[in-house]
N, C-alpha and C positions, 0 to 999 in steps of 0.2 A: 532923567533916566527912566527908561521904560521898565516897568515891573511886570513880568509875565508869570502869572501863577501857574504852577504845575498841578494838574489834577490827576486823580486816579479814580477808577471805578471800584468802589468799596467792595462790591460783590466778589472781586477776584483777588482780594487780599488774603484769602484763605486758600490753602492748597487743595482741600477736598470738598467741603460743603459749608455753607453759611447759614446761620440762623439770624434773620433780621430782628431788629429790636422789637417790632410789634408782634412777632411770632415766637419770641424766645420762650414763651410759656408753654409751647407745644413741642418741646425738644424731645426727640426719640433717639436714645442711644442704641444704635443698631448692634454694636459690639457687645452689648450686655444682654442680648436675648438669652433667656434661660427658661427651663421648663416651668410652665405655669406663671411666668413673670414677664412684665413689660415695664420699662423705665420711662416714665413721663414726668416732667418737671423735677427730675432727679429724685423722685419718690418711687418706691417699688409697690406696685399694685398686684397682690397675689390673687390668683384665681381660685375660687371655692371649688374643691374637687367634687363636692357633692351636688353641685348645681346641675339642674336638668337642662339648662341652656347650653348645649354643646358648642354653640357658636360664640359664647361670651368672649373668649380670648380673641377669636377672629375679629369680632366687632371692635374690640379695644384697639387692636393693632391697625385695623382699617381706619378707625377714627383718628388715631394719632398720626398716621401717614397723611391723611387728608388735611388735617389741621397744620401740619408742618409744611407750609407753602413755600418757604424760602429754601429752595434746594438748588445748589449749584454743584456740579460735579466736573472735575477735571481728570480726564483719563491719562494713562501713562504717556500717551503721545502728545499731550498738551491740549487736546480738544476740550471745549467747554460744552456742558449740557445742562439744560434745565427742564422742568416738567410743564411749563406753560403757565404756572401760577406765581412764579417769581416776579417781583417788581424791582427794576434796576434803579438804584439811587445814585445820583451824580452829586458829589460833594467836593468842594475844594480842599486840597491837602494843607495849603498854607495861604496866608494873606487873603482871607475871604473878603475883607473890606475893600479890596482893590478890584473885585470882580463885578462887572456890570451884569453879565448873564452867562449862562451855559447853553449851548445849543447842540443838538444831536441829529443824526441822520441814520435811517434804517435802510440798508441796501443803497439804492441810487435815488431814493426819494429826496425831496428838498429838505434842507436843514429846518428844524423846529426848535423854538426856544423851550428849554427845559423848565417845566413848572412842577409837574407831579412825577412820581416814580413811573418808569417806562414799562409797560406790559409787552411781553412777547408770548402770545397765547396759542397760536396755531402751529401745528406740526410743520417743521421745516428748518432750513438753515438760514441764519440772518447775519448780516454784517452790521454791527452796531458801532457807529463812529460818533465821537463827541469831541468838543473843543470848548474852551472858555474864551470869553472876550472881556478884557479889563476896561476900566473906566476911561482909559485913553484911546480905546479902539484897537488895541493890539490883540491879535488873534493867536491863540495857542496852536501849535502844530497838532493836527488831528490824531487821535488815537483810535484804533479800530480793533474790535474783538469779533471773532467768528463764533457764533453761538448756535447750537443745534437744540431746537425744542423737541422734546420727546414726550408725547402724551400717550403712547401705546404701551400697554403692559407686555411682559414677556410672553412668548408662546411656550406652553408647557406640554410635555409629553409624559404621560404616566400610564403604566399598565401593570397588571398582576400576571406573574408567570409561575405556574405550578400545576400539579395534577389536581384536577377537581371536576366536579359536575354538579348539576342543579337537581335538587330533590325537595319536594314540598315547597316550591317557590323560594328556596334558600340556596345560595351558591356556596357549596362546600369545597374546601381544599384540604389536602393532606398537610401535616406540619412541614414547614420549610418553604411555604409560598413566599415569593419575593415581589416586592414593589419596586419597579424600575422607574426612575425619574430622570428627566433631562429638561432643560429650559434654554431658550435662545432669545436674545434681544439684539436686534441689528443696530440699535442706536447707542444708548448709554451703557448697555451691557447688564447682565444679570448680577444682582447682588446676592440673592439667596433664594433657595427653594425651601418652603416651610411645610412640615408634615404635622398634622393634628391627628392624634389617635384616640378615638373614643372620647373626644371632647377635652382631652388633657394635653396641654402644652402645644407649642408651635416650635418644634425643633428643626433647625437647619438639617437638611438631608441631601446627600449627593450620591449619585450612582444607583445603589439599590439598598433596600433594607429587607431583612428576612424575619418572618413571623412563624414561630413554632408553638407557642402556647395555645392550648385549646380555648375556644370561646367565640363570642360574636365580636366582629370588628366593624368600625366605621372610620374610614380614613378620609381626610380632606387634605388635598394638595394645592398649594398656591405658590406663586413666585412673585418677587418684586425686583425692579431694576434699580440702578444706582441713583435714579431721581424719584424713586418710591412710587412708581406706577404699579399697582397691585393687580394681579391677574384674577380672573374668576376661579373659583374653587372647582376641583374635580373630586367627586366623592366615589368611594368604593366601599360597598357593603358586602360582607361575606362572613362565613363561619369556618373555624378550623375544628375538625373532629379528630381528637386524639384519644378517644376512649374505645376500648375493645368491646365487641358484642359479648353478651353473657349467654351461656349454654348449659343445658342439663340433659341427662339421659335417664329414661324411665322405661320400665316394662309393665305390661298389663297381662296378667295380674302382677302385683309388685313382688319383688324378691323377698325371700324370708331368710332370716339369719338364725342358724342353729349352731350352737357351740362355736360362735365366732366365724362361721363359714356361711357365705351368702349363696343361697340356692335360687335358681330360676326354673320355672316350669317350662318344659318343652312346648314349643309352638306359641310361647308368649310373644305378643307384639311389642316391638321396641320403638319408642317414640323419642324424637329429639326436639327439645324446646329451646328456641333461641330468640333473642330480642336485642334491639339496639335503639336507644332513646334519641340519638342524635341524627345522623344521616339516613339511618334505616338499614335493614338487612339486604345484602346482595345475593348471597347463597349460603347453603348449609351443606356440609359434606360429612361422610362417614368412611371408616376403614375398619375391616375385620381382622382380628388376630394381631395385627401390628400396624402402627401408624406409618403407612408408606404409600399404598395404592388407594387413592381417594376416589369416591364416587359421590354423585349428587344425591342428597337425601330426598326421598319422596315419602310422604306419610303412608302408613299402613302397608308398607312393602317389606319390612324387615321382621323376621320371626326368629326366635331362638331355635337353633337346629338341634339335632340329636347328637350331641358331642359331650365329652366329659366336662370340658371347661369352655365357656363361651366368653369371648372378649370383643368389645366394640369401642371404637374411638370416634369422637365427633368434634367438629370445629365449624366456626361460622365467620363469614366475611361481611363487613358493612359496606355501604356505598362508597365510603372514602378510602377503602382498602385496608382498614384495620382488621386484624385477625384475632379471634378469641383464643384463649388458652385451650389446648387440647384436653378434652374431658374423656375419661375412661370408665367403662362399666365392665366388671369381671364377675362371673358367677359360675358355680357348679350347676350342671344341668341335671335336673331330676327327670329322667325319661324312662325309668323302670318302675313298673307297677309294684306295689307292696305284695309280699308273699306271707301268708299266715299259715301256721301249722297247728292243727287241732289234735290233741291226744285224747283218745277214749280210754278211760280206765276200765279194766276188766272187772266184771261183776265178782263179788266175793263168793267163794265156794261155801256151800251150805255145810254146816257141821253135821256129822252123823250122830 
């Protein structure tokens, strides 16, 4: 009685991905990606938040992905993908002692006796056919798998969208700037897009993310596909300016307070002092009597007029569009010269 051993390709015994025995120590649990963490060898390696090496987490994930060579992915349609580093092991399922040898064929090339794990390294689609031959010369019915080798990382599109401009070699944005991301992979498909913000974490991101907090930012965007081809990073450096300019109003000579009333001298020069430590000043404006009709401030052009009460309001804009609080100066105007009265006493009448 002929005994025909039935074989199977161990690589396809799992529905999603396989870790071969020799690479089991480099297992990366993709579903366990957390902020500042990566799971390798079932141990959590936390990232030091104080490290100056902003790429430490990126390098960890890149190393883990590179070391995890045994990658097989089966998409919903049943297609198989690998990244070109997998080695296909052919092993008998039962009755190994009755097997003389196993032979395999790649595409339409001649059959080759299986000795070592089979590499499929170059980009492309392969037909891997294998069959066993027992000691009596009986040949198993060939089994064929179509395997696509994907060695290319996803294409990533990322851009910042928001109101901003460049000042002092720094790109500034108003609060609310958005990072829009998308990735495409024509082979195994995109697994995730990762966003690293200021060296902390690699969080999966989709669509867009909004940044509102003021400060300096360095964003690094990468994507990897279902067989762990990792794209090159795209880096975005910018600052968000959410601080208002500061402003003050002064007269020369300075006002004087008498009985809790502030007095200004007629024809005093009014000066507006404004500053912005972030993106810088864009313009300074003033309004007289009531904050409504604003004019651009120019130094040495505003004098205290001859009125009973003088009011002036000032405001400043920075390059990022932040507006200072409106500052007011109110004073009574001293425009009348003092009047003095001198009384002359009559000389005393001489006594007779």
